C-alpha positions, 0 to 999 in steps of 0.5 A: 589458441593457436599457443596453446594447441601447440603446447598441448601437442608438445606435451603429447610428443613428449611423453609420445614414447612411454605412452608408445609402449604402453600400447596406446599408439599402434604403428602407423597411427596419428598421435596428434589424433589420439592424444587430443581427446585425452587432454582436453579436458585438463586443459579446457578453456575457460568460458568467457564471463558477463560483461558486469561479473565482479568475479570469474574462475574457470566456467563460471563466474559471479555476477550481481543480482538484478535491481529492477524491481529497486531501480523500478521501486525507486521511480515509481514511489517519486511519481507516485509522491507527486501525484498524491501531493497533487490529489490532496492538494485538489482535495484540500479545496473541499475543506472550508476552515471553518467547518474544519475548526468547527469540528476541533472545537466540537470534536465528537466526529473525530471522538467517535474516528478515534474509538474505531480507529485504536478500540475497534480495529485493533481488539478486531486484528487480535481476535481474528488471529487467535480465530484463524491461529497463525503464526506468531510473527503472522498475529504481529502483523496483523496487530501492527496493521490494525494499529496504525492511523489511516491512509490520505487514500480515505480522503479521496474515496471520501470525497466519491462517496459524498463523505465529510470532507472536512471532518474526514481530514481531520481524523486522518491528521489527528490519528496520525499524531495519535498513532504515536502514542497510540500505537505503543501502548495498543501493541504492549496491550496487545501483542505480549502473548506473541511477542515483547514490544520492545522488538518492536520499533515505531518508526515515528519520522516516517509519521512526521513525513507522513503528516507534513505530505499530508498537512501541506498540499490539503493547507496549499488547497484551502488556501485556493479555495478561500482566495479562488473559490472558482478555481478551486470547483475546476482543481477538485475535479481534475484532482478527484479523477488523479485520485482514482487512478492513482488508488488503481495504478497503486494496487496494480505497483503492488501486485509487480513489485511484490510478486513472490509474497502471492505464495503464503499462508491462505490463513492470511488471505482470508484475515485479509479479505475480512478484516477489512469488511470488519473495520468498514462495517463496525465503523458505520454502524457505531457511528450510526448508532450514535446518531450521526448524519449518513455522510458522516458515517460514510466518512468514518466507517472509511476512516476505521477500514483504510489503514496506513500499510506502507507506514507497517510495512517501514514497522515490520521491516525495521523490526524483525530479521530476513526469515519473519519478513518471509513469512509476514511482510505480504499481510500489508500488501492483502490488506492494502488489496482488499481494502482498496477493493471494498472500497472501490465496489462500494463507490461504484455501488454508492454511485449507481445508488444515487443516480437512481434512488436521488430522493430515497438518498437525500431524504435518509441523508436529512436525517440526524442527531442535530436539528441543522442536519438536514441543512448541512448536509444541503450544503455539503451536498452541494460543495462536496458533489463530485460529478452529480446527476442533474435533473435528466439523470445527466452526469456534469452537474455541481451543484445538483441536490443529493 
């Protein structure tokens, strides 16, 4: 700093004669005090740059943007993947291999779920997009969500709703496999008025990873139930609680990582709130209309309304430009939140209903088109009852009938 000041003083002294002639300096005045304010702007020192700056010039510097969200996303994805594998392992402990094979041999419930998943949901997305007159790119993302297969969260909630776990897991698996062909077909049919189906890339690798992450833990859980049935019941109790915790964490993390997504068109908020309700309701009504017992109706309703929002986000990121993503990327998050809210509210209402109206629920669930539906439900309730109420209304009895 002293060296720079000396240079400035030298320049001032060199120009002393000409400045005095122009009247700037007067006899007896200090040349330094007069000249310093005029010369400082020309030789101002550059501001210090940050340590992580990649380029510096003058008073500015180029600093790379913060990647905190990216790091947080990677870490939480790893943690949630491990938790999901553990939860699906616990859900596999509810599956009986003979009953699972029975659903495959007589796939009536799977067929109804197929009609709901790839018939009702895409058509509902198409109707809502037209009714609310959304932007073309927004209509496309709504349709992509409607064409996605079911997600793993439906298996967790099916347990807490005393659904048919064998049917739930078989429906999730079959819908993921069939999605490889049905997604392109549905998108070709419904998106033609807004965009070309060729522009939408189906991430078959992501679908395959989803299948592996579902089938491997479930297969291990089935083996544990067959080999150590008492241990399977303990694992199931822990895994069911962990599943609820996992769903809450996913909802909170999504809100934190994608805060900018909340500023969007109100029509997307309305569609995101209506769409899961329509899916759950129509799936339940169709299953009941064809004579399915109540526990299967609940299962089919969950598998219909629950969509794989992560797969939808992947498709959108692969298929559209950053400018288009700004107005469409938030919808998968909105749908995911509302489907969790609706399903979580249904679980809470059902648990209250089961606790205070157990006898009525047992009589209703014993109905069905099949002659053995009542006996089947009785056995199902004993194996898949979650944290049941005992005869005195206390929680924890595992063999209490629903």
